C-alpha positions in Angstrom: 0.0 0.0 0.0 2.8 2.4 0.9 4.6 1.6 -2.3 1.4 2.3 -4.3 1.1 5.7 -2.6 4.7 6.6 -3.5 4.2 5.5 -7.1 1.0 7.6 -7.4 2.8 10.6 -6.0 5.6 10.2 -8.4 3.1 9.9 -11.3 1.4 13.1 -10.0 4.7 15.0 -9.9 5.6 13.9 -13.5 2.1 14.7 -14.7 2.2 18.2 -13.2 5.7 18.8 -14.6 4.5 18.0 -18.1 1.3 20.0 -17.7 3.2 23.0 -16.5 5.9 22.7 -19.2 3.3 22.5 -22.0 1.5 25.5 -20.5 4.7 27.5 -20.4 5.5 26.7 -24.0 2.0 27.7 -25.2 2.3 30.9 -23.3 5.7 31.7 -24.8 4.4 31.1 -28.3 1.4 33.3 -27.6 3.6 36.2 -26.4 5.9 35.7 -29.4 2.9 36.0 -31.7 1.7 39.1 -30.0 5.2 40.7 -30.0 5.6 40.2 -33.8 2.1 41.5 -34.5 2.6 44.6 -32.3 6.0 45.3 -33.7 4.6 45.2 -37.2 1.5 47.3 -36.6 2.9 49.9 -34.3 6.5 50.2 -35.4 7.2 49.0 -39.0 3.9 50.0 -40.6 3.7 53.6 -39.2 7.3 54.2 -40.1 6.6 53.1 -43.7 3.7 55.6 -44.0 5.5 58.5 -42.3 4.0 58.1 -38.8 1.1 60.5 -39.3 -0.9 61.6 -36.3 -4.1 60.0 -37.7 -2.4 56.5 -37.8 -3.5 55.4 -34.3 -7.1 56.5 -35.0 -7.3 54.4 -38.2 -5.4 51.4 -36.7 -7.5 51.2 -33.5 -10.8 51.8 -35.3 -10.1 49.1 -38.0 -8.8 46.8 -35.2 -12.1 47.4 -33.2 -14.1 46.5 -36.3 -12.1 43.3 -36.9 -12.4 42.2 -33.3 -16.1 42.9 -33.4 -16.6 40.8 -36.5 -14.5 38.0 -35.0 -16.5 37.9 -31.8 -19.7 38.0 -33.7 -18.6 35.0 -35.7 -16.8 32.9 -33.1 -18.2 33.9 -29.7 -17.6 36.3 -26.8 -14.0 35.6 -26.1 -11.7 36.2 -24.2 -13.7 35.9 -21.0 -12.7 37.1 -17.6 -11.1 34.9 -15.1 -14.3 34.8 -12.9 -16.4 33.8 -16.0 -13.9 31.1 -17.0 -13.9 29.5 -13.5 -17.6 29.9 -13.2 -18.1 28.1 -16.5 -16.0 25.2 -15.3 -17.9 24.9 -12.1 -21.3 25.0 -13.9 -20.6 22.8 -16.8 -17.6 20.7 -15.6 -15.5 21.8 -18.6 -14.3 24.7 -20.8 -14.4 24.6 -24.7 -10.9 23.3 -25.4 -11.9 22.4 -28.9 -12.0 26.2 -29.5 -8.4 26.7 -28.3 -7.3 28.3 -31.6 -10.2 30.7 -31.4 -9.3 31.4 -27.8 -5.7 32.2 -28.7 -6.7 34.5 -31.6 -9.4 36.3 -29.5 -6.8 36.9 -26.8 -4.1 38.1 -29.2 -6.2 40.6 -31.3 -6.9 43.2 -28.6 -3.2 43.2 -27.6 -1.9 43.5 -31.1 -4.3 46.4 -31.9 -3.1 48.4 -28.9 -6.0 47.9 -26.5 -5.3 49.2 -23.0 -5.4 45.8 -21.4 -3.1 43.0 -20.2 -2.7 39.5 -21.5 -3.8 37.5 -18.4 -7.6 37.3 -19.1 -7.1 35.7 -22.5 -4.4 33.3 -21.4 -6.3 32.1 -18.3 -9.0 30.9 -20.7 -6.5 29.2 -22.9 -4.7 27.5 -20.0 -8.0 26.4 -18.4 -9.1 24.9 -21.7 -5.8 23.0 -21.9 -6.4 21.7 -18.3 -9.9 20.6 -19.2 -8.6 18.7 -22.3 -6.1 16.9 -20.0 -8.9 16.1 -17.5 -11.1 14.5 -20.2 -8.4 12.7 -22.1 -5.8 11.7 -19.6 -6.9 8.8 -17.3 -4.7 9.9 -14.5 -6.4 13.3 -14.2 -10.0 12.2 -14.4 -12.7 13.7 -12.3 -10.7 16.7 -11.0 -11.7 19.4 -13.5 -12.4 22.1 -11.0 -9.0 21.6 -9.3 -7.0 21.4 -12.5 -8.7 24.6 -13.7 -7.4 26.4 -10.6 -3.9 24.9 -11.3 -4.1 26.3 -14.8 -5.0 29.8 -13.5 -2.1 29.6 -11.0 0.3 28.5 -13.8 -0.8 31.2 -16.2 -0.6 34.0 -13.6 2.8 32.9 -12.4 4.2 32.8 -15.9 2.7 35.9 -17.2 3.8 38.0 -14.2 7.1 36.1 -13.7 5.9 35.7 -10.1 5.4 32.1 -8.8 4.3 33.4 -5.4 1.5 35.5 -6.9 0.1 32.5 -8.9 0.5 30.3 -5.8 -1.2 32.6 -3.3 -3.9 33.5 -5.9 -4.8 29.9 -6.0 -4.3 29.0 -2.3 -6.3 32.0 -1.0 -9.2 30.7 -3.0 -8.9 27.1 -1.8 -11.4 25.7 0.7 -9.8 22.4 1.3 -12.5 21.1 3.6 -15.1 21.4 0.9 -13.1 20.2 -2.1 -10.8 17.5 -0.7 -13.3 14.7 -0.8 -14.8 15.7 -4.1 -11.5 16.0 -5.9 -9.8 13.0 -4.2 -6.6 15.0 -3.7 -5.4 15.8 -0.2 -4.2 19.2 0.8 -0.5 18.3 0.8 -0.8 16.9 -2.7 -2.5 20.1 -3.8 0.4 22.2 -2.7 2.7 19.8 -4.5 0.7 20.1 -7.7 0.7 23.9 -7.5 4.5 24.0 -6.8 5.6 21.6 -9.5 3.2 23.0 -12.2 4.3 26.6 -11.5 8.0 25.7 -11.4 7.9 23.7 -14.6 6.0 26.4 -16.5 8.4 29.1 -15.4 11.4 26.8 -16.2 10.3 26.2 -19.8 9.5 29.8 -20.2 12.9 30.9 -19.0 14.6 28.3 -21.2 12.8 29.5 -24.3 13.6 33.1 -23.4 17.3 32.2 -23.1 17.3 30.3 -26.4 15.3 32.6 -28.5 15.2 35.9 -26.7 12.6 37.4 -24.3 9.2 38.1 -25.7 8.3 40.5 -22.8 10.5 42.6 -20.6 7.9 42.9 -17.9 7.6 45.8 -15.5 10.8 47.7 -14.7 12.0 47.5 -11.1 12.0 50.5 -8.7 15.0 51.1 -6.6 14.8 50.4 -3.0 13.4 53.2 -0.9 13.6 53.3 2.9 10.6 55.3 4.2 11.3 58.1 6.7 8.9 59.8 9.1 7.4 62.0 6.4 6.5 59.0 4.3 4.9 57.3 7.3 3.0 60.6 8.0 1.6 60.4 4.4 0.7 56.7 4.6 -3.0 57.3 5.3 -3.2 59.9 2.5 -1.7 57.4 0.0 -4.0 54.7 1.3 -7.1 56.7 0.8 -6.1 57.9 -2.6 -5.4 54.3 -3.7 -8.7 53.1 -2.4 -10.5 55.9 -4.3 -8.8 54.8 -7.5 -9.8 51.2 -6.8 -13.4 52.3 -6.2 -13.3 54.4 -9.4 -12.2 51.3 -11.3 -15.2 49.3 -10.1 -17.6 52.2 -10.7 -16.4 52.9 -14.2 -16.6 49.2 -14.9 -20.3 49.3 -14.1 -20.7 52.4 -16.4 -19.2 50.8 -19.4 -20.9 47.5 -18.7 -24.3 49.3 -19.0 -23.2 51.2 -22.1 -22.1 47.9 -23.7 -25.4 46.3 -23.0 -27.1 49.1 -25.0 -24.7 49.1 -27.9 -25.0 46.5 -30.7 -22.1 44.0 -31.4 -19.5 45.2 -33.8 -20.6 48.8 -33.3 -19.5 48.5 -29.7 -16.0 47.4 -30.6 -15.7 49.9 -33.5 -16.7 52.8 -31.1 -14.2 51.6 -28.5 -11.5 51.4 -31.1 -12.3 54.9 -32.3 -12.2 56.4 -28.8 -9.0 54.5 -28.0 -7.3 55.7 -31.2 -8.3 59.4 -30.6 -6.9 59.3 -27.1 -3.7 57.5 -28.1 -3.1 59.9 -31.0 -2.6 62.7 -28.4 -1.6 60.6 -25.3 0.4 57.5 -26.4 1.1 56.6 -22.7 -2.5 55.3 -22.4 -2.0 52.5 -25.0 -1.1 48.9 -24.3 -0.9 47.3 -20.8 1.6 49.7 -19.3 4.8 47.7 -19.0 7.0 49.6 -21.5 5.3 52.9 -20.5 6.2 52.3 -16.9 9.9 52.4 -17.8 9.5 55.8 -19.5 7.4 57.1 -16.6 10.1 56.1 -14.0 12.7 58.1 -15.9 10.6 61.1 -16.9 7.9 61.4 -14.2 9.5 64.7 -12.9 8.7 66.3 -16.3 5.0 65.9 -15.7 2.8 68.3 -13.7 1.3 66.5 -10.6 -2.3 67.0 -11.8 -1.3 65.6 -15.2 0.0 62.4 -13.5 -3.2 62.1 -11.5 -5.3 62.7 -14.6 -3.4 60.0 -16.5 -4.1 57.6 -13.7 -7.9 58.1 -13.9 -8.0 58.3 -17.7 -6.1 55.0 -18.0 -8.7 53.3 -15.7 -11.5 54.7 -17.9 -10.0 53.6 -21.2 -9.1 50.1 -19.8 -12.7 49.5 -18.6 -14.0 50.8 -21.9 -11.9 48.3 -23.8 -12.8 45.4 -21.5 -16.5 46.0 -21.4 -17.0 47.1 -25.0 -15.2 44.2 -26.6 -11.5 45.0 -26.9 -11.0 42.5 -24.0 -8.1 41.6 -21.9 -6.8 41.7 -18.3 -6.7 44.6 -15.9 -3.8 43.9 -13.6 -1.1 45.6 -15.7 -3.1 48.7 -16.5 -4.3 49.1 -12.9 -0.7 48.9 -11.6 0.4 51.5 -14.1 -2.5 53.8 -13.2 -1.9 53.4 -9.4 1.8 54.2 -9.9 0.9 57.4 -11.8 -1.4 58.4 -9.0 1.3 57.8 -6.4 3.8 59.8 -8.4 1.4 62.6 -8.8 0.6 62.9 -5.1 4.2 62.6 -4.2 5.1 65.4 -6.6 2.8 67.7 -4.8 4.4 67.1 -1.4 8.0 66.0 -2.2 9.0 67.5 -5.6 11.8 65.6 -7.4 12.3 62.9 -4.7 12.6 59.4 -6.2 12.6 57.7 -2.8 9.4 59.4 -1.7 7.8 58.8 -5.1 8.5 55.1 -4.9 7.0 54.7 -1.5 3.9 56.6 -2.5 3.5 54.5 -5.7 3.9 51.3 -3.6 1.2 52.2 -1.1 -1.3 53.5 -3.7 -0.9 50.5 -5.9 -1.3 48.0 -3.0 -4.4 49.9 -1.9 -5.9 50.1 -5.4 -5.5 46.3 -6.1 -6.8 45.3 -2.7 -10.2 47.0 -3.2 -11.3 44.2 -5.5 -8.8 41.4 -4.9 -8.9 41.2 -1.1 -5.9 38.9 -1.2 -3.1 40.7 0.7 -0.5 37.9 0.2 -1.3 37.7 -3.6 -1.2 41.5 -3.9 2.2 41.7 -2.1 3.7 38.9 -4.3 2.3 40.6 -7.5 3.9 43.9 -6.6 7.3 42.3 -6.2 7.2 42.5 -10.0 8.4 46.1 -9.7 8.8 47.0 -6.1 11.8 45.9 -3.9 11.2 42.9 -1.6 12.3 45.1 1.3 9.2 47.1 0.9 7.0 44.0 1.2 6.0 44.7 4.8 4.6 48.1 3.9 2.9 46.8 0.8 1.3 44.0 2.8 0.2 46.4 5.5 -1.4 48.7 2.9 -3.1 45.7 1.2 -4.6 44.5 4.5 -5.7 48.0 5.6 -7.3 48.8 2.2 -9.1 45.4 2.2 -10.5 46.1 5.7 -11.4 49.7 5.0 -13.5 48.7 1.9 -14.9 45.5 3.4 -18.4 46.8 3.5 -18.3 48.9 0.3 -21.5 49.3 -1.7 
């Protein structure tokens, strides 16, 4: 009996390693496709036509129309993480036979410059892959719900280059007492599955990056900043401002959701593309998920007026929610981080002009607070923000995440 248990555990480890590796390879190929498409549409093609100011308007509007037609023909994809997991719980599967459609639907908004991140689309692809495994691999039978959570953890870890973020995002959602018996996997084995799957996906992603070059640079890193008494005195101000931005995100999400319900398909995406193009033509920093724009911001933030930085933060939130709700779909983590950093910089410039250390602390607290309004997972928020903030600031980020979660616990 003991030998059988050891054999089964070794099979589980091997199975999870293969699943994670395949997921990492699929993600790398997806990001490579998006990189080539974006490079062509937003670098080579505009240069060939002289980079006219109207180019973003035409490109985004045409892109919106293409995305609208694609969604009309093939379905409402990509779907949000909540919708994907809800579909698995309700139906016991996810449409893995549509995996090519899922990949194209996830790539189009990113290539056409939508103000969204890649995580929403890739979660759907990874969960579809996990469901295929569940239905076709005997070893994984009858554990669809659990393996869908593993797929989410793997995709988040790899996309954000943060294994702890993917791990805690999954673990903080686990209710072992309710799922253990149903899934026939004990809690220790679950932790093993998460760990091995995440490690193998990041391993294959790192290997492919080393062999063929990185497909994404990720967020740039802030330098370490040791808070002084003035930073601590401003902590509550940063916290409240971050919470307000988080609440604004949720409110504007509702506004555009109602608008999208009243707007016919295709027209919805076309209008979103037109508005996006007009904004980008005059304010390019609003475009894309915010990773490359963050590097520019970190170097040039002192050139902006404080009110301009704060305005960019709220405008980015508006455009991101418009894109997500009106059809140019994707994730919100990257854009929200960018917006919250802009807000922190703007407030810091009011109080501490031209001080990088103060600006970094302000950005860390506002970002943690903003994300915690909706996530309510302080450990996951802290691990996610290690993407760009120093680990030494982890205690302050965690404190801000906990406080923001508690302060908005009973929000309307």
